[in-house]
C-alpha positions in Angstrom: -62.1 13.3 -12.3 -61.8 13.9 -8.9 -58.2 15.4 -8.5 -59.9 18.0 -10.5 -63.0 18.5 -8.7 -60.8 19.0 -6.0 -58.2 21.5 -7.3 -61.1 23.6 -8.2 -62.4 23.7 -4.8 -65.5 25.7 -3.2 -64.8 29.5 -3.8 -63.4 29.7 -0.2 -60.7 27.1 0.0 -59.5 27.2 -3.7 -56.0 28.3 -4.4 -54.9 31.1 -6.4 -55.8 30.6 -9.7 -52.1 31.7 -11.5 -51.4 28.4 -9.1 -53.0 26.2 -11.2 -52.4 27.5 -14.4 -49.2 26.7 -16.6 -46.5 29.6 -15.6 -45.6 32.2 -17.6 -48.2 34.1 -20.0 -48.6 33.2 -23.4 -50.8 36.4 -24.5 -47.6 37.9 -26.5 -47.2 35.2 -28.4 -50.8 33.9 -29.0 -51.0 38.4 -30.1 -49.0 37.4 -33.0 -50.3 34.6 -34.6 -50.7 35.7 -38.4 -54.8 35.0 -37.8 -55.2 37.9 -35.7 -52.0 39.9 -36.2 -51.7 39.9 -40.2 -55.9 41.6 -40.8 -55.4 45.4 -41.8 -57.3 48.0 -41.2 -58.8 48.2 -44.8 -59.7 44.6 -44.9 -61.6 44.9 -41.0 -63.7 47.9 -42.6 -64.2 46.4 -46.1 -65.8 43.1 -44.1 -67.6 45.1 -41.5 -68.9 46.3 -45.1 -69.7 43.3 -46.6 -71.3 41.1 -43.9 -73.9 44.6 -43.3 -75.0 44.4 -47.1 -75.2 40.5 -46.4 -77.6 40.9 -43.1 -80.0 42.9 -45.4 -79.8 40.3 -48.2 -80.8 37.9 -46.3 -83.7 37.8 -43.5 -82.6 36.1 -40.4 -85.1 34.1 -38.5 -83.7 33.5 -35.2 -81.3 36.2 -32.8 -78.1 35.7 -33.7 -75.9 38.5 -31.7 -75.4 35.1 -29.5 -74.7 32.4 -32.0 -72.2 34.9 -33.6 -70.5 35.5 -30.3 -70.6 31.5 -29.3 -68.7 31.0 -32.6 -66.3 33.9 -32.0 -65.5 32.6 -28.4 -64.9 28.5 -29.8 -62.8 30.0 -32.4 -60.2 31.9 -29.9 -60.9 29.0 -27.2 -59.7 26.1 -30.4 -56.9 28.5 -31.5 -56.3 30.1 -28.2 -57.4 28.3 -25.3 -59.4 29.4 -22.9 -56.4 31.4 -20.3 -55.6 33.1 -23.5 -58.4 34.0 -24.6 -59.7 35.5 -21.5 -55.6 37.6 -21.9 -56.8 38.4 -25.1 -60.2 40.2 -24.3 -58.4 42.1 -20.5 -55.4 43.4 -23.2 -58.6 44.6 -26.0 -59.9 46.5 -23.0 -63.1 44.2 -22.5 -64.2 43.2 -19.2 -64.6 39.4 -19.3 -68.2 38.8 -18.0 -70.4 36.2 -17.3 -71.3 35.7 -20.9 -67.8 35.1 -21.8 -67.0 32.7 -18.6 -69.7 30.4 -19.9 -69.2 30.5 -23.6 -65.3 29.7 -22.9 -66.4 26.6 -20.5 -69.5 25.4 -23.0 -66.0 25.2 -25.3 -64.0 23.0 -22.8 -67.2 21.0 -21.9 -68.0 20.6 -25.6 -64.2 19.4 -26.5 -64.5 16.7 -23.4 -67.5 15.4 -24.2 -66.5 14.7 -28.0 -62.7 13.5 -27.0 -62.1 10.4 -27.6 -58.7 9.6 -25.1 -59.4 10.1 -21.2 -56.5 12.6 -20.7 -57.1 14.5 -23.0 -60.9 14.7 -21.8 -59.3 15.5 -18.4 -57.5 18.2 -19.9 -60.1 19.9 -21.0 -62.3 19.4 -17.7 -59.5 20.7 -16.1 -59.7 24.0 -18.0 -63.3 24.4 -17.6 -62.9 24.2 -13.7 -59.9 26.8 -13.8 -62.2 29.0 -15.7 -65.0 28.3 -13.1 -62.3 28.8 -10.3 -61.2 32.6 -12.3 -65.1 33.2 -13.0 -65.7 33.0 -8.3 -62.5 35.3 -8.0 -63.8 38.4 -9.9 -66.7 37.9 -7.9 -69.3 36.1 -10.4 -72.6 34.1 -8.7 -72.5 30.9 -9.9 -76.5 30.6 -11.3 -77.7 28.0 -13.6 -76.3 29.3 -16.8 -73.0 28.4 -15.1 -73.4 24.9 -13.2 -76.4 23.6 -15.5 -73.6 22.7 -18.1 -71.4 20.6 -15.6 -74.3 19.4 -14.0 -75.1 18.0 -17.5 -71.7 16.5 -18.7 -71.6 14.2 -15.5 -74.9 13.3 -16.4 -74.1 12.6 -19.8 -71.0 11.0 -18.6 -72.7 8.9 -15.6 -70.3 9.9 -13.5 -72.6 9.7 -10.2 -69.7 10.4 -7.5 -68.8 13.4 -9.5 -72.0 14.5 -10.3 -72.7 15.0 -6.0 -69.1 16.7 -5.5 -69.9 19.4 -7.4 -73.1 19.8 -6.3 -71.4 20.4 -2.6 -69.9 23.7 -3.5 -72.7 25.2 -5.7 -75.5 24.7 -2.9 -72.8 26.2 -0.4 -72.3 29.4 -2.8 -75.9 29.8 -3.4 -78.6 28.0 -1.3 -81.0 29.3 -3.5 -80.5 27.1 -6.1 -81.0 23.7 -3.9 -84.7 22.8 -5.2 -83.4 23.3 -9.2 -80.5 20.9 -8.5 -84.1 18.1 -7.9 -84.0 18.7 -11.2 -80.2 17.6 -12.6 -80.8 14.9 -9.4 -83.6 13.1 -11.2 -82.1 13.7 -14.8 -78.8 11.9 -13.5 -80.8 8.6 -11.8 -82.9 8.5 -15.7 -79.3 8.9 -17.1 -78.1 5.9 -15.7 -81.5 3.5 -15.3 -81.8 3.3 -11.3 -85.2 2.6 -10.7 -84.6 2.4 -7.1 -83.7 6.1 -6.7 -86.6 7.3 -9.2 -88.8 6.2 -7.1 -87.4 7.0 -4.4 -87.3 10.7 -4.9 -91.1 10.3 -6.4 -92.1 8.7 -2.9 -90.6 11.2 -0.6 -92.3 14.7 -2.5 -96.0 12.8 -2.9 -97.2 13.7 0.7 -95.0 16.8 1.6 -96.8 20.3 1.2 -94.4 22.7 2.2 -93.5 25.9 -0.5 -89.7 24.2 -0.8 -90.8 21.0 -1.2 -93.4 21.7 -4.0 -90.0 23.7 -5.8 -88.6 20.0 -5.3 -92.0 18.4 -6.5 -91.8 20.7 -9.8 -88.5 20.3 -10.6 -88.8 16.5 -10.4 -91.9 16.6 -12.5 -90.0 19.0 -15.3 -87.5 16.4 -15.3 -89.5 13.2 -15.8 -91.3 15.2 -18.4 -88.4 15.9 -20.4 -87.4 11.8 -20.3 -90.6 11.2 -21.6 -91.0 8.6 -18.7 -95.2 7.3 -18.3 -94.6 7.3 -14.2 -95.1 10.9 -13.7 -99.2 9.7 -13.5 -97.9 9.7 -9.5 -96.6 13.6 -9.5 -99.9 14.3 -11.8 -102.3 13.4 -9.4 -100.6 15.4 -6.8 -99.7 18.1 -8.3 -101.1 21.3 -8.1 -100.9 23.1 -11.8 -101.7 26.6 -10.5 -98.6 26.8 -8.2 -96.1 26.1 -11.1 -93.9 29.1 -11.1 -93.3 29.2 -14.7 -96.0 29.1 -18.0 -93.0 27.5 -19.4 -92.4 24.9 -17.1 -96.7 24.3 -17.4 -96.0 23.9 -21.3 -93.4 21.5 -21.0 -95.7 19.4 -19.1 -98.4 19.7 -21.3 -95.8 18.6 -24.3 -95.4 15.8 -21.9 -98.6 15.0 -21.7 -99.3 15.0 -25.6 -96.5 12.9 -26.0 -97.5 10.1 -23.8 -101.2 10.7 -25.0 -102.3 11.4 -21.4 -105.6 13.5 -22.9 -107.2 13.4 -19.3 -105.2 14.9 -17.7 -105.0 17.4 -20.3 -108.4 18.3 -19.9 -108.6 18.3 -16.2 -105.0 20.6 -16.3 -106.8 23.1 -18.6 -110.5 23.5 -16.7 -108.4 24.1 -13.2 -106.4 26.9 -14.8 -109.4 28.1 -16.4 -111.5 28.3 -13.3 -108.5 29.9 -11.5 -108.2 32.9 -14.3 -105.2 32.2 -15.5 -104.5 33.9 -18.8 -106.3 33.1 -21.9 -103.5 33.8 -23.8 -101.4 31.2 -22.2 -104.4 28.5 -22.1 -104.1 28.9 -25.7 -100.6 28.5 -26.0 -100.7 25.1 -23.5 -103.6 24.1 -25.9 -100.9 24.1 -29.0 -97.8 22.9 -26.6 -99.9 19.9 -26.2 -101.5 19.4 -29.3 -98.0 19.6 -31.3 -96.8 16.8 -29.4 -99.0 14.1 -29.9 -97.3 11.4 -32.1 -98.2 10.7 -35.5 -101.1 13.4 -35.9 -101.3 15.2 -39.4 -101.2 18.7 -39.7 -104.9 19.0 -40.6 -105.7 16.6 -37.4 -104.0 18.9 -35.2 -105.6 21.7 -36.6 -108.9 20.2 -35.7 -107.9 19.3 -32.0 -106.5 23.0 -31.5 -109.9 24.3 -32.7 -112.0 21.9 -30.7 -110.0 22.2 -27.5 -110.3 25.9 -27.7 -114.1 25.5 -28.7 -114.6 23.4 -25.5 -112.6 25.5 -23.0 -114.6 28.7 -24.6 -111.3 30.3 -25.5 -110.3 32.2 -28.1 -107.0 31.1 -30.2 -104.2 34.0 -29.3 -102.0 35.8 -32.2 -99.0 33.8 -30.1 -100.3 30.5 -30.6 -101.6 31.1 -34.3 -97.7 32.3 -34.9 -96.5 28.6 -33.3 -99.1 27.1 -35.2 -98.4 28.6 -38.6 -94.4 27.9 -37.4 -95.0 24.2 -36.7 -96.7 23.9 -40.3 -93.7 25.3 -42.0 -91.3 23.5 -40.3 -93.0 20.3 -42.2 -93.2 21.9 -45.1 -96.7 22.3 -45.0 -97.0 26.1 -46.2 -100.4 25.9 -47.8 -101.7 24.8 -44.6 -99.9 27.8 -43.0 -101.8 30.0 -45.3 -105.2 28.7 -44.7 -104.8 29.0 -40.8 -103.3 32.6 -42.0 -106.1 33.5 -43.5 -108.6 32.5 -40.5 -106.5 34.0 -38.4 -107.2 37.0 -39.8 -111.1 36.3 -40.6 -111.4 35.8 -36.6 -110.0 39.6 -36.4 -106.7 38.9 -35.1 -103.2 40.4 -36.6 -100.3 38.6 -38.3 -96.7 39.9 -37.1 -94.7 40.6 -40.4 -92.2 38.8 -39.1 -94.6 36.0 -39.3 -95.0 36.5 -43.2 -91.5 36.8 -43.7 -91.3 33.0 -41.9 -94.0 31.7 -44.4 -91.4 33.5 -47.2 -88.8 31.6 -46.6 -90.5 28.6 -46.4 -92.1 29.2 -49.3 -89.1 29.4 -51.2 -86.8 26.4 -49.2 -89.8 24.2 -50.7 -89.5 25.7 -53.6 -93.3 26.7 -53.7 -92.5 29.7 -55.5 -96.1 29.9 -56.5 -97.5 30.8 -53.3 -96.4 34.3 -53.5 -99.2 35.4 -55.0 -101.5 34.2 -52.7 -99.3 36.2 -50.1 -99.1 38.7 -51.9 -103.0 39.1 -52.1 -103.3 38.3 -48.4 -101.2 41.5 -47.7 -103.9 43.4 -49.9 -107.6 41.8 -48.0 -105.8 42.1 -44.7 -104.5 45.7 -44.5 -100.6 43.8 -43.3 -98.3 46.8 -43.8 -95.4 45.1 -45.7 -91.9 46.1 -45.2 -89.0 46.8 -48.2 -87.9 43.3 -46.8 -91.4 41.5 -47.5 -91.4 42.7 -51.5 -87.8 42.1 -51.4 -88.6 38.4 -50.5 -91.8 38.4 -52.6 -90.0 39.9 -55.8 -87.3 37.5 -55.2 -89.9 34.3 -55.2 -91.7 35.9 -58.4 -88.1 36.2 -60.3 -87.7 32.2 -59.4 -91.0 31.0 -61.1 -89.4 33.8 -64.1 -92.6 36.3 -63.7 -91.1 39.3 -64.0 -94.3 41.3 -64.7 -95.1 40.2 -61.3 -92.3 41.2 -60.2 -92.3 44.6 -61.8 -96.0 45.0 -60.7 -94.5 44.3 -56.8 -91.8 47.2 -57.4 -94.9 49.1 -58.2 -96.7 49.1 -55.3 -93.5 49.1 -53.4 -93.1 53.0 -54.4 -96.6 53.8 -53.9 -97.0 52.8 -50.2 -93.5 55.3 -49.8 -91.1 52.5 -49.5 -87.8 53.1 -51.5 -86.7 50.6 -53.5 -83.2 49.1 -52.7 -80.3 48.2 -54.7 -80.7 45.0 -53.0 -84.6 44.5 -54.9 -82.8 45.5 -57.7 -80.2 42.7 -57.7 -83.1 40.3 -57.1 -84.6 40.8 -60.2 -80.8 41.7 -62.1 -80.2 38.1 -60.7 -83.0 36.3 -62.5 -82.6 37.7 -65.9 -78.5 36.7 -66.2 -80.2 33.3 -64.9 -82.5 33.6 -67.8 -79.9 34.7 -70.0 -81.5 37.3 -70.9 -78.9 40.3 -71.4 -81.4 42.6 -72.6 -83.6 42.3 -69.4 -80.5 42.8 -67.0 -79.6 46.2 -68.8 -83.0 47.4 -68.4 -82.8 46.8 -64.7 -79.5 48.8 -64.5 -81.5 52.0 -66.6 -84.1 51.4 -64.2 -81.9 52.0 -61.1 -80.1 55.2 -62.4 -83.6 56.5 -63.1 -84.7 56.1 -59.3 -81.2 57.1 -58.5 -80.6 53.9 -56.8 -76.7 53.2 -56.6 -75.5 49.9 -57.9 -74.0 48.1 -54.9 -70.8 45.4 -54.9 -73.5 42.3 -55.5 -74.8 44.6 -58.5 -71.2 44.7 -59.8 -70.7 41.1 -59.1 -73.2 39.9 -61.0 -72.3 42.3 -63.9 -68.8 40.8 -63.7 -69.3 37.5 -63.7 -71.6 37.4 -66.9 -69.4 39.6 -68.9 -68.2 37.5 -72.2 -65.2 39.6 -73.1 -62.0 40.8 -71.2 -62.9 44.4 -72.1 -66.5 44.0 -70.0 -64.8 43.2 -67.1 -62.7 46.2 -67.1 -65.2 48.2 -68.0 -67.1 47.4 -65.0 -64.0 47.2 -62.5 -63.5 50.6 -63.7 -67.0 52.1 -62.9 -67.1 50.4 -59.5 -63.6 51.9 -58.7 -65.0 55.3 -59.9 -67.7 54.8 -57.7 -66.0 54.1 -54.5 -67.5 50.5 -53.9 -64.5 48.2 -52.6 -64.1 44.7 -54.2 -65.5 42.3 -51.7 -65.1 38.5 -51.8 -68.1 38.2 -54.2 -66.0 40.6 -56.9 -62.9 38.2 -56.7 -65.2 35.5 -57.4 -67.5 36.8 -60.2 -63.9 38.0 -61.6 -62.7 34.0 -61.4 -65.4 33.0 -63.3 -65.6 35.9 -65.6 -62.0 35.6 -66.9 -62.1 31.5 -66.8 -65.4 31.9 -69.1 -63.5 33.9 -71.6 -60.9 31.6 -71.4 -58.3 33.7 -69.2 -57.6 31.2 -67.0 -54.0 32.7 -65.7 -55.9 35.9 -65.0 -58.4 33.9 -63.1 -55.3 32.2 -60.9 -54.2 35.8 -60.6 -57.4 37.0 -59.0 -56.3 35.0 -55.9 -53.1 36.2 -55.4 -54.0 39.8 -54.9 -53.4 41.5 -51.6 -56.5 42.9 -51.1 -58.3 39.7 -50.3 -59.5 39.3 -46.7 -57.8 36.6 -44.8 -60.5 34.6 -43.5 -62.3 34.9 -47.8 -59.0 33.4 -49.4 -60.1 29.8 -48.9 -63.6 30.4 -50.3 -61.8 32.6 -52.9 -59.8 30.1 -54.1 -63.0 26.9 -53.9 -64.4 29.6 -56.2 -61.1 29.2 -58.3 -60.9 25.7 -58.2 -64.5 24.6 -59.0 -64.7 27.5 -62.1 -61.2 25.1 -63.3 -63.4 22.3 -63.0 -66.2 22.9 -65.0 -63.4 24.0 -67.7 -62.2 20.8 -67.8 -58.6 20.9 -65.9 -59.4 19.2 -62.9 -55.4 18.4 -62.1 -55.3 22.3 -61.6 -58.6 22.2 -59.7 -57.5 19.4 -57.6 -54.1 20.8 -56.8 -55.8 23.7 -55.5 -57.7 21.6 -53.4 -55.0 19.8 -51.8 -53.5 23.5 -51.4 -56.2 24.2 -49.1 -56.0 21.2 -47.0 -52.3 21.1 -47.2 -52.7 25.1 -45.2 -55.3 23.1 -42.8 -58.4 24.6 -44.3 -61.5 23.7 -45.8 -63.8 24.0 -48.6 -67.4 25.2 -48.9 -69.3 23.0 -49.8 -70.5 24.0 -53.4 -66.6 24.0 -54.7 -66.8 20.1 -53.3 -69.5 19.4 -55.6 -68.9 21.0 -58.4 -64.8 18.6 -58.4 -67.2 15.5 -57.6 -69.2 16.0 -60.6 -66.8 17.3 -63.1 -64.5 13.9 -61.5 -62.2 12.7 -64.5 -59.9 10.0 -62.7 -60.1 6.9 -63.8 -58.6 5.2 -60.9 -57.3 7.2 -57.6 -61.3 7.2 -57.1 -59.5 7.9 -53.0 -59.7 11.7 -53.8 -63.5 11.1 -54.5 -64.1 9.7 -51.3 -61.8 12.7 -49.3 -64.1 15.3 -51.1 -67.5 13.3 -50.2 -65.9 13.3 -46.4 -65.6 17.3 -47.0 -69.5 17.3 -46.8 -70.5 17.2 -43.1 -74.1 18.9 -44.5 -76.6 16.2 -45.2 -78.5 18.1 -47.8 -75.1 18.3 -49.6 -73.4 15.1 -48.6 -76.6 13.6 -49.6 -76.0 15.6 -53.4 -72.2 14.5 -53.4 -72.7 10.8 -52.3 -75.1 10.7 -55.6 -72.8 12.4 -57.6 -69.9 10.2 -56.8 -72.2 7.1 -57.1 -72.6 8.2 -60.8 -69.3 8.5 -61.6 -68.5 4.8 -60.0 -70.9 3.3 -62.1 -70.0 5.2 -65.5 -66.5 4.2 -64.7 -67.5 0.6 -63.7 -66.4 0.7 -60.1 -69.3 -1.2 -59.1 -67.9 -2.3 -55.5 -67.5 1.2 -54.7 -70.7 2.4 -56.1 -72.3 -0.1 -54.1 -70.4 1.2 -50.8 -71.7 4.6 -51.2 -75.1 3.3 -51.9 -74.8 1.3 -48.8 -74.3 5.0 -46.9 -77.2 6.4 -48.1 -79.1 3.6 -47.4 -78.1 4.0 -43.9 -78.1 7.6 -43.5 -81.8 8.0 -45.4 -83.5 4.5 -44.4 -86.6 6.6 -43.6 -86.7 8.6 -47.3 -87.3 5.8 -49.9 -88.3 8.6 -51.9 -84.9 9.9 -51.6 -82.9 6.5 -52.2 -85.1 5.9 -55.7 -84.1 9.0 -56.9 -80.6 8.3 -56.5 -81.3 5.0 -58.2 -83.6 6.4 -61.3 -80.8 9.2 -61.8 -78.1 5.8 -62.1 -80.2 4.1 -64.5 -81.2 6.9 -66.8 -77.4 7.8 -67.0 -77.1 4.1 -67.6 -79.3 4.2 -70.4 -77.5 7.2 -72.4 -74.8 5.9 -72.7 -73.5 2.6 -74.3 -75.0 -0.6 -75.0 -72.3 -2.2 -73.5 -73.0 -0.3 -69.9 -76.1 -2.6 -70.1 -74.6 -5.4 -68.1 -73.3 -2.7 -65.0 -77.2 -1.9 -65.6 -78.4 -5.3 -64.3 -75.2 -6.2 -61.9 -76.7 -2.7 -60.1 -79.6 -4.1 -59.6 -79.6 -7.7 -59.0 -77.4 -6.2 -56.1 -79.7 -3.5 -54.9 -82.2 -6.5 -54.2 -79.5 -8.9 -53.2 -77.1 -6.4 -50.9 -79.2 -3.8 -50.3 -82.6 -5.1 -49.6 -84.4 -2.6 -51.8 -87.3 -2.9 -55.0 -86.4 -1.0 -57.8 -88.9 1.7 -58.8 -90.9 2.0 -62.1 -88.2 4.8 -63.3 -85.3 2.8 -62.7 -87.2 -0.2 -64.6 -88.2 1.9 -67.4 -84.5 3.0 -67.7 -83.4 -0.4 -67.7 -85.7 -1.2 -70.4 -84.4 1.7 -72.5 -81.4 0.6 -72.1 -82.3 -3.0 -73.3 -83.8 -1.5 -76.4 -80.0 0.3 -77.4 -78.7 -3.1 -76.4 -80.8 -5.1 -78.9 -81.1 -7.8 -76.1 -83.8 -9.6 -76.2 -83.1 -12.0 -73.0 -82.4 -8.8 -70.9 -85.7 -7.4 -72.1 -87.8 -10.4 -71.2 -85.8 -10.5 -67.5 -86.3 -6.5 -67.3 -90.4 -7.6 -67.7 -90.5 -10.0 -65.2 -89.1 -7.3 -63.1 -92.1 -5.0 -63.1 -94.4 -8.3 -61.8 -91.5 -8.7 -59.4 -91.4 -5.6 -57.8 -95.6 -5.2 -58.1 -95.5 -3.0 -60.3 -98.8 -3.0 -63.2 -97.2 -2.5 -66.8 -98.7 0.9 -68.0 -99.4 2.3 -71.7 -95.5 3.9 -71.5 -94.2 0.5 -70.2 -96.1 -2.2 -73.3 -94.7 1.0 -75.9 -91.1 0.4 -74.7 -91.5 -3.3 -74.8 -92.9 -3.6 -77.7 -89.9 -1.4 -79.2 -87.5 -3.8 -77.3 -89.0 -6.7 -79.1 -88.3 -5.5 -82.3 -85.5 -3.8 -81.6 -84.2 -7.4 -80.1 -85.6 -9.1 -83.8 -88.6 -10.3 -82.0 -91.4 -9.7 -84.2 -93.5 -12.6 -83.5 -93.5 -11.8 -79.8 -94.0 -7.9 -80.5 -97.1 -8.5 -82.6 -98.9 -10.6 -79.7 -97.9 -8.0 -77.3 -99.6 -5.5 -79.4 -102.6 -6.4 -79.0 -102.8 -5.8 -75.1 -102.0 -1.7 -76.5 -104.8 0.5 -76.3 -104.5 2.8 -79.5 -107.4 5.3 -78.8 -104.7 7.6 -78.2 -103.0 9.0 -81.5 -100.2 9.2 -79.9 -99.5 5.9 -79.3 -100.3 5.1 -82.6 -97.9 7.3 -83.6 -95.2 6.2 -81.4 -96.4 2.3 -82.6 -95.8 3.3 -86.4 -92.6 5.1 -85.6 -91.0 1.8 -84.0 -92.4 -0.4 -87.0 -91.0 1.9 -89.5 -87.5 1.9 -87.6 -87.2 -1.9 -86.6 -89.3 -3.8 -88.9 -88.1 -2.2 -92.3 -85.0 -2.1 -91.0 -84.8 -5.9 -90.6 -87.0 -6.0 -93.9 -84.0 -4.4 -95.7 -81.7 -6.5 -94.1 -83.2 -9.8 -95.0 -83.1 -8.3 -98.8 -79.6 -7.2 -98.5 -78.6 -11.1 -97.4 -80.7 -12.5 -99.9 -79.1 -10.0 -102.8 -75.8 -11.5 -101.4 -76.6 -15.1 -101.2 -77.9 -15.0 -104.8 -74.8 -13.2 -106.2 -72.7 -16.1 -104.5 -74.5 -19.1 -106.3 
């Protein structure tokens, strides 16, 4: 690492960048690789239009431009390397600016951080320093956005000597950064657990009071706060909170006070700021920063604390603080409470931004609380909030998802009254809802309304229409209509064609879709994934897996939804390695949970108990704090066992035992209910008695449904005497209960009686 640092050196003494890089330019070679050169102008135009429509369809809750640019830089850096990427930008006529250099440096540092090979990590660090050197040679000042990631890398890796060696050129080239480097130095000593150095920095600054000394004090305090250390008290005693340069830094300090429950310091600082004419809106923000960081505080209690502190300091909560509180509630899935806060905020005469309303609509959808759209719709009317076309789209979407089409159309009428023109995206939302309900006449009605309102169908409209075709003639009709309207074929159309042809039994035509030369290169794997999913759903699992293998051989990856489909329809009896390989394709926790659950069900149904337990252990490790999630998995597995043949009862019992012994888990009531149902199907008395005892062992009191199921199990397994005794404990006031008891008796008692009579007749005939 020292060699690399010295090679980079201070700007004044650095060697020429070309001498440090490999000889020869790779620009011509990299510009000819397929992923850049094979994209036609038509496909680029198609992709741009497609992305534009996607942006209009879905609300984005954060600025995405920076994220997209960073992803582009990362892709270029991964495929080309930093040197070639810079050359590509130069060749395209784009000046490589500070933003580009910082993004490329971040790519190199991330590769070094994640590498398990020391030489490989050094190579990536070398690229990072070469990029830094090139940047300085072009006259860019090394600001914190550039040197900060380097220092954080050294801190995370515990590289103390490298850290201070790197700080030297920074101080020489940018003297104003000296006090800010104190922040990183404190983080370094905290990271390597050097308590002596930490205390030394604190002691040398406590008594100092010069302006530069105060800046050091501020940065040391910020580092201690972000690290969650309790020894910040030493600095809190002497810090002048009114002199801190930024309200963001003060907010970080208040967050730390909340995490550490330093109530006295929080109130002391709030009084100080109020008495020194600090902006009321900023104080309101600090109160939120403090209360939102207090550990183990329920949302309701947090709101009470928020309000009480505002009252105590005679401050009116600002709109910005309320919105932060609303966002906090939405992040914790407390959307109902977020709406309560909105009502109170509006009653106090504060305005609600439309962006905040959109975030609540988004949270309602994410949490499947579609019915909240009615409260939100009412709120808009009562508080004169000015909705946009996107607001109506989101509300109509929620109404459609709860199958309230009348409510959706009422909103559509109100949209017109506000002189907001309905868009194809809004109509597409209703169209998709009708198709989900298999209501073809309703979908056709939407098309007629679009025509009467002169709203032109777009590619998404046609993708819904094509995907829901029942015959090849309809597919052809919509394709021709789309062509006549001048609408380009997008990836959604290609995937709709695959699903439509598959549904019509035209498998070969579905396979031909992926061969279309008009498919954008970067959409090909996604479209192939749709074909794999369609084939799997149609029972053609070998063909589906061949497509998956082809994608992998070409270095591609499958989207999560097709992977889930392949796992769900996996039919192989023996080769479960493919199943595990599919599971490894899922990196998103939610998709992985879904896929793992389906894989467990497959293993249990195929009697691969050992593998099922291994997967369940992974689930337990991943979701050890979420008992409900684990209960859902076992409930699903035992429900599948209950629906299958009676001889599957034994694997259910084995799984129950392993669940307790190997995983240390207690079965839920639902799991035991399903196992007891399996006992009924198997007419197994001993297993029924075993499960009955499991209720007691799990601390579950038997409810009336459990009694009825056990009564059924005793009758089914031929123990009418015990069943009669149990019957005396079952309340029979409810007519439904009496009906179930009667049905059990008719099914099992009469069946047993008939069987006994038949046996007597057979015995008599023999004699």
